[in-house]
C-alpha positions as CSV (number, residue, x, y, z in Angstrom):
1,M,23.4,33.3,1.4
2,F,20.9,30.3,0.7
3,T,21.4,27.3,-1.3
4,D,19.1,25.6,-3.7
5,I,18.4,22.7,-1.1
6,H,15.7,23.0,1.2
7,H,16.2,20.5,4.4
8,V,13.5,19.8,6.3
9,Q,13.1,17.3,9.5
10,L,10.4,15.1,10.5
11,A,10.5,12.4,13.2
12,M,10.3,8.6,13.4
13,P,10.1,5.8,15.2
14,A,13.2,3.5,16.0
15,G,13.8,0.2,13.6
16,R,11.3,1.5,10.7
17,E,14.0,2.4,8.1
18,D,12.6,0.1,5.5
19,E,9.2,1.5,5.6
20,A,10.4,5.2,5.2
21,R,12.6,3.5,2.1
22,A,9.4,2.2,0.7
23,F,8.3,5.5,0.7
24,F,10.1,8.0,0.4
25,V,11.9,6.1,-2.4
26,G,9.5,3.6,-3.8
27,A,6.6,5.6,-4.0
28,L,7.9,9.4,-3.9
29,G,10.9,8.6,-6.1
30,M,13.3,10.4,-3.9
31,T,17.2,9.2,-3.2
32,E,18.5,8.2,0.3
33,I,21.4,9.8,1.1
34,E,23.8,8.5,3.6
35,K,24.1,9.6,6.8
36,P,27.3,10.6,8.5
37,P,28.7,7.5,10.9
38,V,28.2,9.5,13.6
39,L,24.5,9.9,13.1
40,A,23.8,6.6,11.3
41,A,24.3,5.0,14.9
42,R,21.6,6.8,16.0
43,G,18.8,5.5,13.3
44,G,16.4,7.7,10.8
45,A,17.1,7.9,7.0
46,W,17.9,10.8,4.8
47,F,16.4,11.3,1.6
48,R,16.8,14.4,-1.4
49,G,14.5,15.0,-4.4
50,G,13.5,18.3,-6.3
51,G,15.9,20.9,-4.2
52,V,14.6,19.1,-0.9
53,E,16.7,17.1,1.7
54,L,14.5,15.4,4.1
55,H,15.8,14.0,7.5
56,L,13.8,11.3,9.5
57,G,15.1,11.3,12.9
58,V,14.2,8.9,15.4
59,E,12.4,10.2,18.2
60,E,11.5,8.4,21.8
61,P,8.6,8.4,22.5
62,F,7.4,9.4,18.8
63,A,4.7,11.9,18.3
64,P,3.7,12.3,14.4
65,A,3.6,15.9,13.4
66,R,-0.4,16.1,12.4
67,K,-0.3,20.0,12.0
68,A,3.1,21.3,10.9
69,H,4.2,19.7,7.5
70,P,6.3,20.1,5.0
71,G,5.0,21.7,1.5
72,L,6.4,19.7,-1.1
73,V,6.0,21.4,-5.1
74,V,5.9,18.6,-7.6
75,D,5.7,18.3,-11.6
76,D,2.8,16.0,-12.0
77,I,0.6,16.0,-8.7
78,A,-2.0,13.3,-10.4
79,E,0.8,11.3,-10.6
80,V,1.8,11.7,-6.8
81,A,-1.1,11.0,-5.6
82,R,-1.3,8.2,-7.4
83,R,1.6,6.9,-5.8
84,V,0.6,7.9,-2.5
85,G,-2.4,5.6,-2.7
86,Q,-5.3,6.2,-0.9
87,D,-4.2,8.5,1.9
88,V,-4.9,11.9,-0.1
89,T,-6.9,14.5,0.9
90,W,-7.9,17.2,-2.2
91,D,-7.5,20.7,-0.9
92,D,-7.5,23.2,-4.1
93,D,-8.4,25.9,-2.0
94,F,-4.7,27.8,-2.1
95,P,-4.4,30.4,-5.1
96,G,-1.9,29.5,-7.6
97,F,-1.4,25.8,-6.8
98,R,-3.3,22.4,-7.0
99,R,-2.5,20.8,-3.6
100,F,-3.5,17.6,-1.3
101,Y,-2.2,16.3,1.9
102,A,-1.3,12.8,3.0
103,H,0.5,11.3,5.6
104,D,4.1,9.3,5.7
105,P,4.3,5.3,6.7
106,F,4.4,7.2,10.6
107,G,1.5,9.5,10.1
108,N,3.5,12.8,9.7
109,R,1.4,15.6,7.6
110,L,2.6,16.1,4.3
111,E,1.5,18.7,1.8
112,F,2.0,18.2,-1.8
113,L,1.8,21.2,-4.5
114,Q,1.8,21.7,-8.1
115,P,2.0,25.2,-9.8
116,R,-1.4,26.4,-11.6
């Protein structure tokens, strides 16, 4: 019934796709995937990595997701934290995982987890 790809939707402001690419491809190592032409005209960007497909859609007015967030499971959480940069808040109070929170360039909250 389900596939191995999990889709996550986040919002972004119009015209900032290059910032999205720099973060999700450059810092996180995800791959940008081509949006269907009818959707590409609306702006935004799609990325895939590690069984997750992340769809950034343009919303106006834009408001970042500050509470609701995707949880992304990674292999090397220390390396991901290094690549994300200074916007890292560690919270290891979660059974069975090391984890931290950070934000994308638009202020959307992201959770990164690594099984212990």
